[in-house]
N, C-alpha and C positions, 0 to 999 in steps of 0.2 A: 843304428843309433836312433834314439827317440827324437821325433820332430820337436817336441817341447824342449829337449836338451839342446838341439841345434839352434833353436830360436834364442834360448837363454844364453848360450855360450859363444855365439858368433860375434856379437858386438856390432854387427852391421845388419841391414835388412837381409832376409832370406828370400830366395827366388825358387819357385817350383813350377813344374809343368803338369798339366792334367791331360791324360790320353784316354781313349776308349779302346776296348779290344776290337780288332777288325773282324769282320764276318766273312772275308774272302781272302784268297791268296794275294790278289792285287792290293787289297787293303793292308795286308800284313807287310808287303813290300814298301808301301808308302809310309807306314809307321816306322819301319826300320830305318828308312831314309831320313825321316824327320828326327828320330832319336840320334842318328849319326851326326846330323847337322847341328843339333842343339847340344850335344854332349860337350863340345869344347867350351861352351859357356858355363860349364860346371854348375849345374843346378844343385841346390841343396837337397832336394828330394823330388821324386816324380810320383804322381798318384795315378791310379788306374781305376776307371769307373766300373760300375756294376750295372748291366743293362736292365731296362724296365722288365719287371717280372722275373728277374734273375736270369734273363735270356742269355747272358754271356758269362755266367758264373764260372765255368771251367776255364774259359779264356782269360778271365780276370786273374785268377790264381796263377795260371801258367805264365802270363805276361809279367805279373809282378815278380815272380820268381826269376824270370829271365833278366829283367832289369837289375835286380839285386845281385844275382849270382854271376851272370855273364858280363854285364856292363859295369858292375861295381858302383852303381848309383843307388843311393838310399831310396827305397820304394815304399809306397803306402797303398794298400788295397782298400778300395771302397767295399763295404758290405752292407746289404740291406735286409730287412725282414721279409721281403716279398718272396713268396713261392718256396718257403723252406720251413721245416719244423725246427724246434729248438735243437734236436739231436743233429739235424743236417747242418745247422749253423755251426755247431760245435765241431762237426767233422771238417768243415771248411777252415775253421780257426786252427784246428789241430794241424792241418796241412800247411797253413801259413807259418805256424810256429816251427814245424819241422824244417821248413825251407829257410829259416833264419830271418823271416820278415819281422820287423819291430813295430810297425805302425798300421793302424786300421782306422778308417773313417766310418763311423757308425751312423747309418741312415735308416729311416723308415722305408724309403723307397717310393716310387711311383707305381700306380696300377699298371698291369700288363697292357700291351698295345691293344687298342680296341675297347678298353674298359675305362670308365670315368671315375668310379667310386673306389675308394680304398677298402679292401676287405682282407683282414688278417688271415693267414694260412691256418687251418685247423692244426692245433698243436704247436703253432708258432708264436711269434711275438707281435704285439700291437704297435709299439712305439719305439723310436730310436733310443729313448731313455732306457727301456728295458734291454735293448741290445748293448748299449754302453755299459750297463750294470753287469750283464752277463760276461762281457769281455773283461772288465776290470776285476770281477770276482774270481775268474778262473784262469786268466792268462796274463803274461807279462807285457802285453802290447801297450804302446802309447796310443790313447784313444783320441781321435779328433771328432769334431761335430760340425754340422752345417748351420749357418745362420742367415738371416734375411733382412738386409737394410731397408727393403720396402715392405716388410712384414710377410710372413708365410701366407699364401693364398687362403689357407684354411683357418688362420688365426683370427680371433675376434678383433684384436687391435694390437698395438705395439706392446702394451703392458702384458697382455696375455702371452704374446710371443716371447717376451723376455723372461717371464716366469718359466716357460718351458725350456729356454736355454739354460736358465739357472739350474733346473732339474737335470739337464744333461751334464752340467759341471759336477753336481752332487753325485751323479752316477759314475763319474770317472773321466769325463772329457777334460783334456788339459790344454786344448787350443781349438780354435774354430776357423773355418774358411767361409767367406760370404758367397751368396749367390751373386751372379754378375750384376753390375750396375754401371751407369754412365754419368751420373751426377755425384761428384765426390762429397757434396754436402750431405747426401743421404748416408754415406758411410760414417762421416764424422759425427753426425747427429745420433746415429745408431750406437756408435761406440760410447759416446757421452752418456746416453741413456742406460747402456749396459753397465757402465762403471757406477752410475748412480744407483743401479739396482743391485750392486754388490758383485758383479761379474768381472773378475780380474784377469781371466785367461787372455793370452794373445788372440787378436782377431785379425786374420789375414784377409785383405781384400782380394776377391776373385775378379780378374779382368779378362774380357774376351775382345781381342782386336777384331774390328769389323772388316770383313773381306768381301761380303756379298750382301746386298740390300735385302733381297728376298729372304735369304737364310736368316739374317739377324731379326727380321720381323717375325718369322716363324718361331725362332727360339724365344724371343722376349714374350711373344704371345702365349707360349706354353708355360713359361714360368712367371708370367705376369710382372715382368720387369718393364720399366719405361725407358724410352729414348727421348732425351730432351728435344723439344720442338725445333730449335735452331739446328741441332745436329741432324735430325731427321730430314729437315728441309734441304740441307746441303747434300745429304746422301741421295735423296731422290732426284736432285738436279744432275747427279752423276750416274744415275742408275743404268744408263745405256753405255757407260764406259767403265768396264770392270777395273782397269788399271787406275783410273781416277778414284774409284771407290776404295781400292786397296791403299792408295797413297793417303787419302783422308783418314781411313781407319787406323793406319799405322801412326800418323801424326797425332791424331786425337788420343790414342791409347798411350803414346809416349808422354804427352803433356799430362794426361790423367795420372799416370804412374808417378811422374816426377813430383806432382803436387802431393800425392798421397804419401810418398816417402819423405818429402821435405817437412811434412806436417806430422810425422810420427808413426805412420803405418809400419808394422814390424816386418813387412815383406810384401811380395806379390805372388799370387797363384795365377798363372796364365792358363786359360782354357784354350788349348791349342787347336782343337778339332782335328788332331793328328796331322797338322801341317807345321812346317818350320819357318818359312820366310818372314812372315809378319812378326812372330815372336822373337826370332833371331835378331831382326833389325831393332826392335824396341829394347830388348835387354842389352844388346851391345851399346846402344846409345846411353842407356841408364848407367851402365858400368863405366862409361867414359865420363859422363857428366857428374856422377855421384851427387845427386840432389840432396841426399841425406847428410852430407858431410858437414854442412853448416850447423845442423841441429845437433850432431854428435859433438862438434867442437864447442858449441855453446854449453852443452851439458857437462863436458869435461871442465870447462872454465868455471862453471857454477860449483862443481865439486871441489875444485882447488880453492875456490873462495870460501 
């Protein structure tokens, strides 16, 4: 089923998990354990990342197939322009279509490890807009796009970034998932500016529960996301106590998600880092508290009036 149809038809927020293809047998065992633990929470879909430089391309396809066919969970494959010709990209898409996959997240992708500058593959594509157009023109997939509440690192400014997102929509993207962020106002301001720019697709916030101080500093440094100063201060006070960091990370993400959903976000994409405990605790709490219920009730009352 298409993710855009799931969002439109559910009537409540959608919840999804992002995983990355493991590179070892131990990593695969950890991933299977995480999926087994998170499965009972009934995610609306699961997405599988595509390694830098296309380094996990085959594993991405195989893992997406396994989630869809064996686990019976709606799956979305990430696909990037990195390291592949147009013909090779079509070959990957052919395989996904044959496997019954319905959703693809179209990305430009990051440079391969050790490289800093983006260089298109000879015979390949330059931009995610080109990939979205290729998919939409030739295949029946629902196409998703990435977006950036703190502006893409290579964009001149927010206006430039939003023009590019609008081009993704014109090329066929029917929903978007944000880069991680820790200040909800960044998300709401971005969505407001997107709507003012004529971008009407659902924009799902991407949330990464903090479980390790050093790790989150590395990740935010790579994607140029910011950690609010008060949160960073509290994390650093607990840096020597992993359990305390985990408790704060879970608490903060739960409050962050609750506010996002209460104020109208269409769902949450959890960046799980292939682990289940933090995401499981947060999503279980959200489903118990249902912070979006008041908003839906108010909307229904307004409709009756």
